[in-house]
All heavy atoms as TSV, in Angstrom:
chain	resi	resn	atom	element	x	y	z
A	1	MET	N	N	0.842	-1.158	0.000
A	1	MET	CA	C	0.000	0.000	0.000
A	1	MET	C	C	0.900	1.238	0.000
A	1	MET	O	O	1.693	1.447	0.900
A	1	MET	CB	C	-0.902	-0.028	1.238
A	1	MET	CG	C	-1.720	1.180	1.416
A	1	MET	SD	S	-3.056	1.011	2.589
A	1	MET	CE	C	-2.237	1.099	4.122
A	2	PHE	N	N	0.778	2.048	-1.022
A	2	PHE	CA	C	1.568	3.258	-1.138
A	2	PHE	C	C	0.867	4.414	-0.425
A	2	PHE	O	O	-0.353	4.528	-0.461
A	2	PHE	CB	C	1.773	3.626	-2.607
A	2	PHE	CG	C	2.614	2.632	-3.343
A	2	PHE	CD1	C	2.047	1.737	-4.224
A	2	PHE	CD2	C	3.984	2.597	-3.151
A	2	PHE	CE1	C	2.813	0.828	-4.904
A	2	PHE	CE2	C	4.771	1.693	-3.831
A	2	PHE	CZ	C	4.181	0.803	-4.714
A	3	GLN	N	N	1.667	5.256	0.199
A	3	GLN	CA	C	1.156	6.446	0.873
A	3	GLN	C	C	1.985	7.641	0.416
A	3	GLN	O	O	3.199	7.519	0.213
A	3	GLN	CB	C	1.284	6.307	2.389
A	3	GLN	CG	C	0.422	5.225	2.990
A	3	GLN	CD	C	-1.049	5.579	2.951
A	3	GLN	OE1	O	-1.447	6.731	3.073
A	3	GLN	NE2	N	-1.887	4.575	2.785
A	4	PRO	N	N	1.367	8.801	0.261
A	4	PRO	CA	C	2.146	9.980	-0.096
A	4	PRO	C	C	3.007	10.437	1.082
A	4	PRO	O	O	2.590	10.347	2.236
A	4	PRO	CB	C	1.093	11.031	-0.437
A	4	PRO	CG	C	-0.131	10.586	0.284
A	4	PRO	CD	C	-0.051	9.090	0.345
A	5	ILE	N	N	4.204	10.910	0.768
A	5	ILE	CA	C	5.101	11.458	1.785
A	5	ILE	C	C	5.071	12.973	1.649
A	5	ILE	O	O	5.324	13.512	0.578
A	5	ILE	CB	C	6.527	10.909	1.607
A	5	ILE	CG1	C	6.522	9.401	1.819
A	5	ILE	CG2	C	7.483	11.596	2.580
A	5	ILE	CD1	C	7.843	8.741	1.534
A	6	HIS	N	N	4.771	13.659	2.755
A	6	HIS	CA	C	4.618	15.108	2.726
A	6	HIS	C	C	5.891	15.825	3.165
A	6	HIS	O	O	6.262	16.829	2.574
A	6	HIS	CB	C	3.443	15.550	3.610
A	6	HIS	CG	C	2.144	14.975	3.156
A	6	HIS	ND1	N	1.433	15.483	2.101
A	6	HIS	CD2	C	1.433	13.909	3.604
A	6	HIS	CE1	C	0.335	14.765	1.917
A	6	HIS	NE2	N	0.319	13.799	2.819
A	7	ILE	N	N	6.535	15.331	4.218
A	7	ILE	CA	C	7.731	15.988	4.757
A	7	ILE	C	C	8.751	14.924	5.145
A	7	ILE	O	O	8.407	13.925	5.773
A	7	ILE	CB	C	7.403	16.837	6.003
A	7	ILE	CG1	C	6.477	17.980	5.650
A	7	ILE	CG2	C	8.678	17.372	6.655
A	7	ILE	CD1	C	6.013	18.787	6.847
A	8	VAL	N	N	9.998	15.160	4.781
A	8	VAL	CA	C	11.137	14.385	5.292
A	8	VAL	C	C	12.135	15.416	5.793
A	8	VAL	O	O	12.554	16.298	5.047
A	8	VAL	CB	C	11.786	13.507	4.197
A	8	VAL	CG1	C	13.009	12.802	4.745
A	8	VAL	CG2	C	10.793	12.501	3.652
A	9	ARG	N	N	12.502	15.325	7.060
A	9	ARG	CA	C	13.385	16.341	7.659
A	9	ARG	C	C	14.449	15.677	8.501
A	9	ARG	O	O	14.178	14.754	9.255
A	9	ARG	CB	C	12.560	17.277	8.531
A	9	ARG	CG	C	13.405	18.204	9.358
A	9	ARG	CD	C	12.854	19.593	9.387
A	9	ARG	NE	N	13.515	20.417	10.381
A	9	ARG	CZ	C	14.682	21.007	10.198
A	9	ARG	NH1	N	15.351	20.839	9.092
A	9	ARG	NH2	N	15.204	21.766	11.135
A	10	LEU	N	N	15.673	16.170	8.378
A	10	LEU	CA	C	16.789	15.718	9.201
A	10	LEU	C	C	17.025	16.734	10.302
A	10	LEU	O	O	17.252	17.921	10.028
A	10	LEU	CB	C	18.057	15.567	8.358
A	10	LEU	CG	C	19.339	15.289	9.136
A	10	LEU	CD1	C	19.265	13.932	9.832
A	10	LEU	CD2	C	20.537	15.352	8.225
A	11	ASP	N	N	16.942	16.288	11.556
A	11	ASP	CA	C	17.280	17.149	12.689
A	11	ASP	C	C	18.796	17.093	12.842
A	11	ASP	O	O	19.345	16.063	13.225
A	11	ASP	CB	C	16.584	16.660	13.952
A	11	ASP	CG	C	16.839	17.552	15.153
A	11	ASP	OD1	O	17.768	18.385	15.103
A	11	ASP	OD2	O	16.107	17.412	16.148
A	12	GLU	N	N	19.474	18.183	12.537
A	12	GLU	CA	C	20.932	18.197	12.535
A	12	GLU	C	C	21.528	18.082	13.930
A	12	GLU	O	O	22.676	17.677	14.079
A	12	GLU	CB	C	21.441	19.452	11.834
A	12	GLU	CG	C	21.104	19.459	10.358
A	12	GLU	CD	C	21.575	20.703	9.649
A	12	GLU	OE1	O	22.161	21.593	10.306
A	12	GLU	OE2	O	21.344	20.792	8.437
A	13	ARG	N	N	20.770	18.420	14.965
A	13	ARG	CA	C	21.278	18.311	16.332
A	13	ARG	C	C	21.285	16.861	16.800
A	13	ARG	O	O	22.275	16.386	17.350
A	13	ARG	CB	C	20.448	19.161	17.291
A	13	ARG	CG	C	20.592	20.652	17.018
A	13	ARG	CD	C	19.650	21.453	17.876
A	13	ARG	NE	N	18.294	21.168	17.399
A	13	ARG	CZ	C	17.218	21.178	18.156
A	13	ARG	NH1	N	17.318	21.458	19.425
A	13	ARG	NH2	N	16.044	20.919	17.638
A	14	SER	N	N	20.182	16.155	16.589
A	14	SER	CA	C	20.071	14.774	17.081
A	14	SER	C	C	20.326	13.745	15.990
A	14	SER	O	O	20.447	12.561	16.280
A	14	SER	CB	C	18.675	14.539	17.663
A	14	SER	OG	O	17.700	14.643	16.636
A	15	LEU	N	N	20.375	14.185	14.710
A	15	LEU	CA	C	20.535	13.317	13.539
A	15	LEU	C	C	19.352	12.376	13.334
A	15	LEU	O	O	19.459	11.381	12.639
A	15	LEU	CB	C	21.853	12.539	13.588
A	15	LEU	CG	C	23.111	13.399	13.590
A	15	LEU	CD1	C	24.346	12.522	13.675
A	15	LEU	CD2	C	23.164	14.298	12.363
A	16	ASN	N	N	18.195	12.707	13.932
A	16	ASN	CA	C	16.972	11.946	13.708
A	16	ASN	C	C	16.334	12.390	12.398
A	16	ASN	O	O	16.408	13.561	12.035
A	16	ASN	CB	C	15.965	12.160	14.835
A	16	ASN	CG	C	16.431	11.564	16.139
A	16	ASN	OD1	O	17.404	10.831	16.199
A	16	ASN	ND2	N	15.733	11.881	17.205
A	17	ILE	N	N	15.686	11.450	11.706
A	17	ILE	CA	C	14.947	11.758	10.490
A	17	ILE	C	C	13.469	11.701	10.836
A	17	ILE	O	O	12.996	10.713	11.397
A	17	ILE	CB	C	15.272	10.750	9.367
A	17	ILE	CG1	C	16.744	10.844	9.013
A	17	ILE	CG2	C	14.394	11.012	8.149
A	17	ILE	CD1	C	17.200	9.764	8.053
A	18	PHE	N	N	12.744	12.744	10.504
A	18	PHE	CA	C	11.314	12.828	10.769
A	18	PHE	C	C	10.577	12.708	9.443
A	18	PHE	O	O	10.921	13.380	8.472
A	18	PHE	CB	C	10.972	14.164	11.438
A	18	PHE	CG	C	9.509	14.382	11.648
A	18	PHE	CD1	C	8.854	13.745	12.680
A	18	PHE	CD2	C	8.777	15.195	10.806
A	18	PHE	CE1	C	7.491	13.926	12.879
A	18	PHE	CE2	C	7.424	15.385	10.987
A	18	PHE	CZ	C	6.786	14.751	12.028
A	19	ILE	N	N	9.551	11.844	9.400
A	19	ILE	CA	C	8.762	11.637	8.184
A	19	ILE	C	C	7.289	11.836	8.520
A	19	ILE	O	O	6.776	11.248	9.471
A	19	ILE	CB	C	8.982	10.218	7.613
A	19	ILE	CG1	C	10.451	10.018	7.261
A	19	ILE	CG2	C	8.091	9.994	6.394
A	19	ILE	CD1	C	10.809	8.607	6.866
A	20	LEU	N	N	6.617	12.656	7.730
A	20	LEU	CA	C	5.177	12.880	7.840
A	20	LEU	C	C	4.557	12.383	6.543
A	20	LEU	O	O	4.906	12.855	5.466
A	20	LEU	CB	C	4.869	14.361	8.049
A	20	LEU	CG	C	3.415	14.745	8.203
A	20	LEU	CD1	C	2.816	14.098	9.444
A	20	LEU	CD2	C	3.273	16.254	8.286
A	21	ALA	N	N	3.650	11.414	6.637
A	21	ALA	CA	C	3.091	10.780	5.439
A	21	ALA	C	C	1.621	10.449	5.652
A	21	ALA	O	O	1.069	10.650	6.724
A	21	ALA	CB	C	3.878	9.507	5.128
A	22	GLY	N	N	1.005	9.894	4.601
A	22	GLY	CA	C	-0.379	9.453	4.667
A	22	GLY	C	C	-1.314	10.405	3.955
A	22	GLY	O	O	-0.992	11.567	3.733
A	23	GLN	N	N	-2.488	9.897	3.603
A	23	GLN	CA	C	-3.490	10.707	2.901
A	23	GLN	C	C	-3.883	11.941	3.705
A	23	GLN	O	O	-4.036	13.021	3.172
A	23	GLN	CB	C	-4.738	9.870	2.599
A	23	GLN	CG	C	-4.503	8.744	1.632
A	23	GLN	CD	C	-4.162	9.231	0.231
A	23	GLN	OE1	O	-4.461	10.347	-0.150
A	23	GLN	NE2	N	-3.523	8.375	-0.532
A	24	ASP	N	N	-4.045	11.768	5.005
A	24	ASP	CA	C	-4.434	12.889	5.867
A	24	ASP	C	C	-3.303	13.270	6.821
A	24	ASP	O	O	-3.540	13.799	7.894
A	24	ASP	CB	C	-5.698	12.549	6.650
A	24	ASP	CG	C	-5.534	11.290	7.487
A	24	ASP	OD1	O	-4.474	10.639	7.396
A	24	ASP	OD2	O	-6.466	10.958	8.235
A	25	GLU	N	N	-2.068	12.984	6.419
A	25	GLU	CA	C	-0.857	13.271	7.199
A	25	GLU	C	C	-0.918	12.626	8.575
A	25	GLU	O	O	-0.432	13.174	9.558
A	25	GLU	CB	C	-0.636	14.781	7.305
A	25	GLU	CG	C	-0.446	15.449	5.966
A	25	GLU	CD	C	-0.311	16.947	6.046
A	25	GLU	OE1	O	-0.464	17.518	7.136
A	25	GLU	OE2	O	-0.061	17.549	4.997
A	26	GLY	N	N	-1.515	11.440	8.651
A	26	GLY	CA	C	-1.691	10.762	9.924
A	26	GLY	C	C	-0.572	9.814	10.301
A	26	GLY	O	O	-0.611	9.212	11.363
A	27	ILE	N	N	0.437	9.678	9.451
A	27	ILE	CA	C	1.554	8.782	9.747
A	27	ILE	C	C	2.768	9.641	10.090
A	27	ILE	O	O	3.228	10.439	9.284
A	27	ILE	CB	C	1.874	7.870	8.542
A	27	ILE	CG1	C	0.654	7.042	8.173
A	27	ILE	CG2	C	3.069	6.984	8.851
A	27	ILE	CD1	C	0.800	6.286	6.861
A	28	GLU	N	N	3.273	9.500	11.305
A	28	GLU	CA	C	4.459	10.223	11.743
A	28	GLU	C	C	5.481	9.209	12.227
A	28	GLU	O	O	5.176	8.366	13.062
A	28	GLU	CB	C	4.131	11.172	12.884
A	28	GLU	CG	C	3.177	12.276	12.511
A	28	GLU	CD	C	2.887	13.207	13.665
A	28	GLU	OE1	O	3.638	13.186	14.668
A	28	GLU	OE2	O	1.897	13.951	13.582
A	29	LEU	N	N	6.690	9.281	11.686
A	29	LEU	CA	C	7.774	8.391	12.092
A	29	LEU	C	C	9.002	9.208	12.403
A	29	LEU	O	O	9.276	10.228	11.772
A	29	LEU	CB	C	8.129	7.417	10.964
A	29	LEU	CG	C	7.061	6.449	10.501
A	29	LEU	CD1	C	7.559	5.688	9.288
A	29	LEU	CD2	C	6.701	5.493	11.606
A	30	GLU	N	N	9.768	8.730	13.369
A	30	GLU	CA	C	11.061	9.327	13.662
A	30	GLU	C	C	12.081	8.194	13.661
A	30	GLU	O	O	11.932	7.218	14.400
A	30	GLU	CB	C	11.029	10.024	15.016
A	30	GLU	CG	C	12.237	10.861	15.271
A	30	GLU	CD	C	12.074	11.751	16.490
A	30	GLU	OE1	O	10.949	11.905	16.977
A	30	GLU	OE2	O	13.102	12.270	16.935
A	31	ILE	N	N	13.086	8.310	12.818
A	31	ILE	CA	C	14.116	7.292	12.704
A	31	ILE	C	C	15.374	7.824	13.370
A	31	ILE	O	O	15.894	8.874	12.995
A	31	ILE	CB	C	14.390	6.935	11.233
A	31	ILE	CG1	C	13.094	6.485	10.564
A	31	ILE	CG2	C	15.461	5.855	11.143
A	31	ILE	CD1	C	13.205	6.285	9.077
A	32	LYS	N	N	15.868	7.104	14.368
A	32	LYS	CA	C	17.043	7.522	15.125
A	32	LYS	C	C	18.315	7.039	14.432
A	32	LYS	O	O	18.263	6.136	13.598
A	32	LYS	CB	C	16.945	6.977	16.540
A	32	LYS	CG	C	15.738	7.517	17.249
A	32	LYS	CD	C	15.758	7.207	18.701
A	32	LYS	CE	C	14.517	7.840	19.303
A	32	LYS	NZ	N	14.784	8.535	20.499
A	33	PRO	N	N	19.455	7.619	14.740
A	33	PRO	CA	C	20.702	7.246	14.074
A	33	PRO	C	C	21.074	5.773	14.224
A	33	PRO	O	O	21.751	5.220	13.350
A	33	PRO	CB	C	21.767	8.124	14.768
A	33	PRO	CG	C	21.010	9.289	15.286
A	33	PRO	CD	C	19.652	8.760	15.637
A	34	ASP	N	N	20.585	5.107	15.276
A	34	ASP	CA	C	20.885	3.684	15.454
A	34	ASP	C	C	19.955	2.787	14.649
A	34	ASP	O	O	20.066	1.569	14.684
A	34	ASP	CB	C	20.859	3.292	16.925
A	34	ASP	CG	C	19.476	3.415	17.555
A	34	ASP	OD1	O	18.512	3.809	16.849
A	34	ASP	OD2	O	19.359	3.118	18.757
A	35	GLY	N	N	18.979	3.388	13.909
A	35	GLY	CA	C	18.066	2.636	13.069
A	35	GLY	C	C	16.735	2.319	13.724
A	35	GLY	O	O	15.844	1.793	13.058
A	36	SER	N	N	16.569	2.631	14.989
A	36	SER	CA	C	15.290	2.363	15.653
A	36	SER	C	C	14.251	3.378	15.181
A	36	SER	O	O	14.564	4.500	14.821
A	36	SER	CB	C	15.433	2.414	17.170
A	36	SER	OG	O	15.808	3.698	17.591
A	37	ILE	N	N	12.996	2.930	15.174
A	37	ILE	CA	C	11.895	3.744	14.681
A	37	ILE	C	C	10.920	4.017	15.818
A	37	ILE	O	O	10.508	3.114	16.520
A	37	ILE	CB	C	11.152	3.037	13.531
A	37	ILE	CG1	C	12.103	2.814	12.377
A	37	ILE	CG2	C	9.946	3.849	13.076
A	37	ILE	CD1	C	11.522	1.986	11.261
A	38	GLU	N	N	10.560	5.289	15.983
A	38	GLU	CA	C	9.576	5.694	16.984
A	38	GLU	C	C	8.330	6.172	16.256
A	38	GLU	O	O	8.419	7.053	15.410
A	38	GLU	CB	C	10.129	6.847	17.832
A	38	GLU	CG	C	11.404	6.528	18.547
A	38	GLU	CD	C	11.216	6.452	20.030
A	38	GLU	OE1	O	10.230	6.987	20.516
A	38	GLU	OE2	O	12.064	5.854	20.680
A	39	PRO	N	N	7.167	5.602	16.551
A	39	PRO	CA	C	5.927	6.076	15.900
A	39	PRO	C	C	5.476	7.419	16.442
A	39	PRO	O	O	5.858	7.893	17.423
A	39	PRO	CB	C	4.923	4.995	16.223
A	39	PRO	CG	C	5.494	4.161	17.291
A	39	PRO	CD	C	6.950	4.477	17.381
């Protein structure tokens, strides 16, 4: 199932990647430098 991605942002202080996706922007993910994912 494909979802549109609205924002991908790198936090330069923590090196976390933030992703905002979904039809109604209801999917939020944060990927930490060690590869773990926080919903």
